[in-house]
PAMIZA-650974 format. One record per residue (C-alpha): residue in one letter; z, x, y. Coordinates in steps of 0.02 Angstrom, whole numbers, plus 50000, padded with zeros to 5 digits. Example, Ala and Ser with C-alpha at 12.3 -4.5 7.8 and 13.67 -1.06 7.14 Angstrom:
# PAMIZA-650974
[r a [50390 50615 49775]]
[r s [50357 50684 49947]]
This chain:
# PAMIZA-650974
[r m [48705 50784 50222]]
[r v [48818 50871 50099]]
[r a [48712 50969 49974]]
[r f [48823 51085 49872]]
[r k [48977 51063 49763]]
[r s [49081 51179 49873]]
[r d [49034 51077 50027]]
[r i [49079 50915 49938]]
[r n [49248 50982 49884]]
[r k [49284 51049 50058]]
[r k [49248 50880 50136]]
[r i [49344 50785 50002]]
[r y [49501 50891 50014]]
[r a [49496 50892 50203]]
[r m [49528 50705 50183]]
[r i [49627 50697 50021]]
[r i [49759 50824 50073]]
[r p [49809 50727 50231]]
[r i [49804 50562 50134]]
[r t [49912 50636 49998]]
[r i [50033 50707 50126]]
[r e [50037 50539 50214]]
[r n [50078 50449 50051]]
[r i [50209 50579 50008]]
[r l [50285 50552 50180]]
[r q [50289 50365 50147]]
[r m [50362 50396 49975]]
[r t [50493 50513 50046]]
[r a [50542 50390 50182]]
[r g [50555 50253 50050]]
[r l [50662 50365 49940]]
[r v [50776 50412 50084]]
[r s [50791 50234 50149]]
[r m [50828 50166 49977]]
[r g [50948 50311 49951]]
[r l [51040 50268 50111]]
[r v [51053 50084 50065]]
[r g [51097 50137 49887]]
[r r [51258 50211 49955]]
[r i [51314 50038 50012]]
[r d [51316 49930 49855]]
[r a [51205 49843 49726]]
[r i [51195 49686 49834]]
[r a [51120 49787 49978]]
[r i [50994 49870 49862]]
[r s [50940 49703 49788]]
[r a [50932 49621 49960]]
[r l [50818 49758 50021]]
[r g [50716 49740 49862]]
[r i [50678 49554 49878]]
[r s [50650 49571 50066]]
[r l [50523 49708 50036]]
[r r [50431 49591 49917]]
[r l [50400 49476 50064]]
[r v [50350 49620 50178]]
[r q [50232 49686 50044]]
[r l [50149 49516 50030]]
[r v [50110 49525 50216]]
[r w [50057 49706 50195]]
[r a [49936 49649 50059]]
[r i [49849 49536 50185]]
[r y [49840 49677 50312]]
[r k [49777 49800 50183]]
[r g [49634 49687 50132]]
[r i [49576 49670 50312]]
[r a [49597 49857 50337]]
[r t [49492 49888 50181]]
[r g [49355 49774 50246]]
[r a [49354 49868 50411]]
[r m [49359 50035 50321]]
[r i [49208 49993 50214]]
[r f [49104 49937 50363]]
[r v [49158 50087 50466]]
[r a [49111 50205 50322]]
[r h [48941 50122 50298]]
[r s [48907 50118 50485]]
[r l [48953 50302 50500]]
[r g [48840 50345 50353]]
[r a [48698 50246 50433]]
[r n [48731 50333 50601]]
[r n [48757 50165 50687]]
[r h [48892 50203 50816]]
[r k [48887 50036 50908]]
[r k [48910 49940 50747]]
[r m [49057 50050 50700]]
[r v [49144 50026 50868]]
[r n [49120 49838 50860]]
[r v [49196 49834 50685]]
[r i [49347 49931 50750]]
[r r [49370 49816 50900]]
[r q [49354 49654 50801]]
[r g [49464 49716 50659]]
[r l [49601 49765 50780]]
[r l [49594 49606 50883]]
[r s [49597 49491 50732]]
[r i [49740 49584 50646]]
[r v [49850 49577 50802]]
[r i [49828 49388 50814]]
[r l [49863 49368 50629]]
[r g [50015 49483 50636]]
[r c [50095 49380 50774]]
[r l [50066 49217 50679]]
[r l [50141 49288 50519]]
[r h [50293 49353 50612]]
[r l [50325 49182 50687]]
[r a [50307 49093 50520]]
[r i [50419 49214 50425]]
[r f [50553 49220 50560]]
[r i [50568 49031 50558]]
[r l [50557 49010 50369]]
[r t [50652 49164 50310]]
[r p [50788 49073 50208]]
[r q [50662 48960 50123]]
[r l [50544 49102 50081]]
[r l [50680 49214 50009]]
[r s [50752 49068 49909]]
[r v [50594 49077 49803]]
[r f [50672 49228 49716]]
[r g [50821 49123 49661]]
[r p [50954 49242 49730]]
[r k [51140 49205 49727]]
[r p [51215 49151 49895]]
[r e [51287 49322 49937]]
[r l [51122 49408 49899]]
[r l [51024 49278 49999]]
[r r [51134 49302 50152]]
[r a [51109 49490 50148]]
[r a [50920 49473 50125]]
[r v [50904 49346 50266]]
[r s [51000 49459 50385]]
[r y [50877 49599 50346]]
[r m [50717 49496 50351]]
[r k [50756 49404 50513]]
[r i [50757 49572 50600]]
[r a [50618 49656 50500]]
[r s [50495 49516 50537]]
[r w [50483 49577 50717]]
[r g [50396 49732 50653]]
[r l [50256 49638 50565]]
[r p [50133 49637 50713]]
[r f [50163 49824 50736]]
[r l [50137 49854 50550]]
[r a [49971 49761 50562]]
[r i [49908 49883 50692]]
[r v [49967 50036 50595]]
[r v [49884 49979 50433]]
[r v [49716 49931 50508]]
[r v [49701 50081 50625]]
[r g [49744 50196 50479]]
[r g [49607 50115 50374]]
[r i [49482 50132 50516]]
[r f [49508 50318 50536]]
[r q [49508 50346 50348]]
[r g [49341 50257 50340]]
[r m [49277 50384 50466]]
[r g [49339 50525 50355]]
[r n [49479 50568 50476]]
[r a [49641 50560 50378]]
[r k [49738 50679 50490]]
[r l [49774 50553 50628]]
[r p [49850 50421 50511]]
[r m [49950 50561 50428]]
[r r [50024 50617 50593]]
[r v [50066 50440 50645]]
[r t [50146 50409 50475]]
[r f [50248 50568 50492]]
[r i [50317 50514 50661]]
[r m [50350 50337 50599]]
[r n [50444 50394 50445]]
[r i [50548 50525 50535]]
[r i [50602 50395 50662]]
[r n [50639 50271 50522]]
[r i [50750 50395 50430]]
[r i [50845 50456 50584]]
[r v [50873 50284 50660]]
[r g [50914 50212 50489]]
[r y [51047 50345 50457]]
[r l [51126 50319 50628]]
[r l [51130 50129 50618]]
[r i [51169 50102 50433]]
[r f [51324 50212 50435]]
[r g [51367 50203 50621]]
[r k [51344 50383 50676]]
[r l [51345 50455 50855]]
[r g [51442 50308 50922]]
[r f [51332 50171 50848]]
[r p [51420 50032 50754]]
[r p [51394 50033 50564]]
[r l [51266 49894 50535]]
[r g [51232 49917 50350]]
[r i [51071 49836 50291]]
[r r [51037 49766 50466]]
[r g [51029 49944 50527]]
[r a [50891 49979 50401]]
[r a [50793 49830 50469]]
[r i [50810 49885 50650]]
[r a [50755 50061 50602]]
[r a [50598 49990 50520]]
[r v [50553 49888 50674]]
[r v [50582 50032 50795]]
[r s [50479 50155 50691]]
[r q [50336 50031 50667]]
[r g [50333 49988 50852]]
[r i [50322 50170 50906]]
[r a [50186 50206 50776]]
[r a [50084 50056 50836]]
[r c [50096 50116 51017]]
[r i [50033 50288 50965]]
[r d [49886 50211 50872]]
[r l [49839 50104 51022]]
[r y [49847 50255 51136]]
[r i [49732 50351 51018]]
[r l [49604 50210 51026]]
[r f [49615 50170 51211]]
[r n [49645 50337 51298]]
[r k [49502 50409 51401]]
[r n [49429 50495 51247]]
[r g [49465 50349 51129]]
[r l [49336 50245 51040]]
[r l [49389 50085 51130]]
[r h [49419 50156 51305]]
[r s [49267 50064 51375]]
[r y [49346 49899 51320]]
[r l [49500 49916 51432]]
[r n [49456 49755 51519]]
[r k [49428 49574 51474]]
[r k [49298 49621 51342]]
[r i [49434 49679 51224]]
[r l [49481 49495 51199]]
[r a [49302 49440 51163]]
[r i [49290 49388 50981]]
[r d [49131 49419 50883]]
[r i [49151 49284 50751]]
[r k [49006 49347 50646]]
[r q [49079 49523 50635]]
[r v [49254 49460 50598]]
[r l [49187 49351 50458]]
[r e [49092 49501 50386]]
[r i [49250 49606 50384]]
[r y [49352 49467 50306]]
[r r [49216 49425 50178]]
[r v [49227 49602 50110]]
[r g [49413 49624 50139]]
[r i [49486 49460 50080]]
[r p [49456 49495 49894]]
[r t [49564 49650 49916]]
[r s [49695 49544 50004]]
[r l [49690 49420 49861]]
[r e [49703 49561 49735]]
[r s [49858 49627 49824]]
[r a [49924 49449 49842]]
[r f [49907 49428 49653]]
[r w [50021 49578 49637]]
[r q [50148 49513 49761]]
[r i [50153 49335 49693]]
[r a [50171 49405 49519]]
[r a [50309 49517 49586]]
[r v [50402 49363 49647]]
[r i [50399 49290 49472]]
[r l [50446 49456 49394]]
[r t [50586 49478 49520]]
[r r [50659 49309 49475]]
[r a [50651 49356 49292]]
[r m [50732 49526 49319]]
[r l [50869 49453 49427]]
[r t [50926 49354 49276]]
[r f [50985 49520 49204]]
[r g [51103 49544 49352]]
[r e [51104 49644 49514]]
[r t [51136 49809 49425]]
[r a [50980 49798 49315]]
[r f [50874 49742 49462]]
[r a [50943 49881 49572]]
[r a [50896 50008 49437]]
[r y [50720 49938 49438]]
[r q [50708 49950 49628]]
[r l [50766 50130 49628]]
[r g [50646 50168 49485]]
[r l [50501 50097 49586]]
[r q [50542 50214 49729]]
[r a [50552 50364 49613]]
[r e [50390 50316 49526]]
[r s [50300 50322 49693]]
[r i [50292 50511 49670]]
[r s [50140 50475 49562]]
[r y [50058 50314 49617]]
[r m [50066 50353 49803]]
[r p [49956 50509 49785]]
[r g [49848 50410 49663]]
[r m [49820 50279 49797]]
[r g [49767 50418 49915]]
[r f [49629 50472 49797]]
[r g [49575 50291 49783]]
[r i [49562 50278 49973]]
[r a [49459 50438 49977]]
[r a [49342 50364 49848]]
[r t [49319 50209 49955]]
[r a [49280 50309 50112]]
[r f [49163 50440 50039]]
[r v [49070 50325 49920]]
[r g [49049 50205 50066]]
[r q [48983 50342 50181]]
[r a [48862 50407 50049]]
[r l [48794 50234 50012]]
[r g [48782 50198 50199]]
[r s [48662 50346 50207]]
[r r [48573 50278 50052]]
[r d [48619 50429 49944]]
[r k [48673 50365 49772]]
[r s [48679 50539 49695]]
[r l [48800 50600 49827]]
[r a [48912 50448 49797]]
[r k [48923 50491 49612]]
[r r [48962 50673 49648]]
[r y [49100 50622 49768]]
[r l [49179 50512 49636]]
[r k [49173 50650 49505]]
[r e [49262 50777 49614]]
[r i [49390 50651 49676]]
[r y [49431 50605 49496]]
[r k [49460 50788 49448]]
[r g [49580 50813 49593]]
[r g [49671 50651 49556]]
[r m [49704 50697 49376]]
[r l [49773 50866 49428]]
[r i [49902 50786 49543]]
[r t [49941 50654 49412]]
[r s [49979 50785 49279]]
[r i [50115 50859 49391]]
[r s [50196 50691 49425]]
[r v [50191 50643 49241]]
[r i [50291 50799 49197]]
[r i [50422 50752 49327]]
[r l [50437 50569 49275]]
[r v [50440 50598 49088]]
[r f [50546 50755 49076]]
[r f [50659 50742 49230]]
[r p [50691 50555 49254]]
[r k [50879 50568 49279]]
[r t [50856 50704 49410]]
[r m [50741 50588 49507]]
[r m [50862 50442 49493]]
[r s [51010 50548 49547]]
[r l [50920 50581 49712]]
[r l [50930 50395 49749]]
[r t [51102 50346 49689]]
[r n [51264 50420 49625]]
[r k [51301 50272 49511]]
[r e [51287 50329 49329]]
[r e [51240 50159 49260]]
[r l [51093 50145 49379]]
[r i [51037 50322 49341]]
[r n [51035 50296 49152]]
[r l [50944 50129 49157]]
[r g [50819 50182 49291]]
[r a [50776 50338 49192]]
[r i [50708 50229 49051]]
[r y [50592 50143 49174]]
[r l [50529 50311 49240]]
[r i [50489 50376 49066]]
[r l [50389 50220 49023]]
[r m [50292 50226 49186]]
[r g [50263 50413 49169]]
[r l [50174 50383 49004]]
[r v [50043 50272 49086]]
[r q [50012 50367 49248]]
[r f [49845 50440 49192]]
[r p [49765 50271 49157]]
[r q [49848 50194 49310]]
[r n [49781 50325 49431]]
[r t [49610 50330 49348]]
[r t [49600 50144 49377]]
[r s [49647 50169 49560]]
[r i [49507 50296 49588]]
[r i [49370 50195 49504]]
[r v [49425 50037 49594]]
[r g [49419 50136 49758]]
[r a [49238 50181 49721]]
[r m [49198 49998 49685]]
[r r [49270 49947 49853]]
[r g [49174 50084 49943]]
[r a [49015 50012 49869]]
[r g [49063 49840 49933]]
[r y [49109 49770 49762]]
[r t [49281 49707 49809]]
[r k [49278 49554 49695]]
[r m [49279 49652 49531]]
[r p [49448 49738 49564]]
[r m [49519 49569 49614]]
[r i [49461 49489 49451]]
[r i [49525 49634 49345]]
[r a [49695 49630 49430]]
[r g [49704 49441 49409]]
[r i [49668 49451 49222]]
[r g [49796 49589 49194]]
[r l [49934 49509 49295]]
[r w [49911 49327 49247]]
[r g [49846 49356 49072]]
[r i [49971 49487 49017]]
[r r [50110 49538 49136]]
[r v [50174 49371 49198]]
[r p [50162 49260 49042]]
[r f [50231 49391 48922]]
[r t [50372 49431 49044]]
[r l [50421 49248 49049]]
[r i [50415 49239 48859]]
[r a [50519 49397 48839]]
[r t [50648 49341 48968]]
[r y [50671 49155 48942]]
[r l [50617 49126 48761]]
[r l [50654 49286 48667]]
[r k [50802 49336 48778]]
[r l [50754 49520 48770]]
[r s [50821 49655 48887]]
[r i [50744 49708 49052]]
[r i [50669 49858 48961]]
[r a [50551 49737 48872]]
[r i [50481 49686 49041]]
[r w [50448 49867 49084]]
[r v [50354 49891 48919]]
[r i [50246 49740 48962]]
[r i [50207 49816 49132]]
[r a [50147 49975 49046]]
[r i [50037 49874 48926]]
[r d [49959 49784 49075]]
[r m [49914 49952 49154]]
[r l [49830 50010 48995]]
[r f [49733 49847 48979]]
[r r [49666 49855 49157]]
[r f [49618 50037 49132]]
[r i [49509 49989 48983]]
[r v [49429 49843 49076]]
[r v [49391 49949 49230]]
[r l [49305 50081 49123]]
[r i [49199 49948 49039]]
[r m [49152 49868 49206]]
[r y [49108 50036 49282]]
[r k [49001 50085 49133]]
[r y [48899 49926 49127]]
[r k [48892 49879 49312]]
[r n [48789 49981 49434]]
[r i [48907 49986 49582]]
[r y [48792 50102 49678]]
[r e [48676 49958 49724]]
[r s [48781 49922 49878]]
[r k [48803 49743 49939]]
[r v [48867 49798 50109]]
[r t [48727 49796 50235]]
[r v [48734 49889 50399]]
[r e [48610 49841 50533]]
[r q [48505 49988 50584]]
[r n [48481 49921 50760]]
[r s [48618 49929 50889]]
[r r [48711 49770 50923]]
């Protein structure tokens, strides 16, 4: 049991630092990949942008399941129930592999129809289809990487996911550079090279994760036989019951993003490309913020698994303080050096100037955005995954989507108006989350962990 503030901080930062590094690695890989594609043309940037919307929708499903597994792993660890924890890991992994294969098959077959939802012009659709047909092969691998990362984070071990992410991103950058521009004898494949690089990097990362779990010292080594395919329906349903609200919450984001993408594409490929590059640059703030939210989920979950409400509150307090420190640095960068950030991604002056406006607006709302992420993380750790889903749904479908449609199609405003609406949505959800946290006792956990071995 952790008893002193110094012990709490030591344990928190032993997890937060690797998570933050992992998210920075992901951010950096995203920046570099977008920067590489950004050297092609605006069509390539936009094609990658709408394709990633589809990938992120699948990722949202994976993340929800990973969150469900993480919460049960954290509670099982806190309750000192090793057999329960191992069974959660096995069932979460088995179910996500099956789901990943089914999603790959569906997306591979229906790629043109799915991407047509964004309303792209024929040239943009052809480029996006060429990317997504290839990228879909990486979806089962991505499923493994996301869920295994969540499992280890739930155990308080963020170093393994960080190392795997580092390897995955380095491979993605190197292979992407070689294939996009045709270096070292490879043919220049353009955006298709970026897709192949993603699949290769995800496949290698998934193999590393499986080795970690199944090697002679791994948690699942004893299941290297037919038992690995035995499904525990009750356990799978428990994981999905807790995780699906998070999936739906993320799905709300991605479905809303489809609508927003269609609206922003009406302003032309240049405006949309500036938005895509701005999103990548903005990740300097929200990626670390997400890391603090994950830490809140894991440590609040572990504390409540051991039935220590006071410890859960102390964890949240210290995580919040660290999160705001990181956020203050990123706010300075986004608000005062937006053009510098944009110039790292593209050399096109028009994109730099327009994207800089987006970065300034988002920089102004980073404190409320990341505070929301941390409190929501604590809610999930306590097993209250429905509240974040409801809050996100209200913000997106009550503010962001309808007012974007009004600004775009009725008032005929510029794309900057949409970005202002996004900032207002973030502020609204921040206020609602604070109210919910103040008046709802999240420390009465709804996640139960059997004390007896399975």
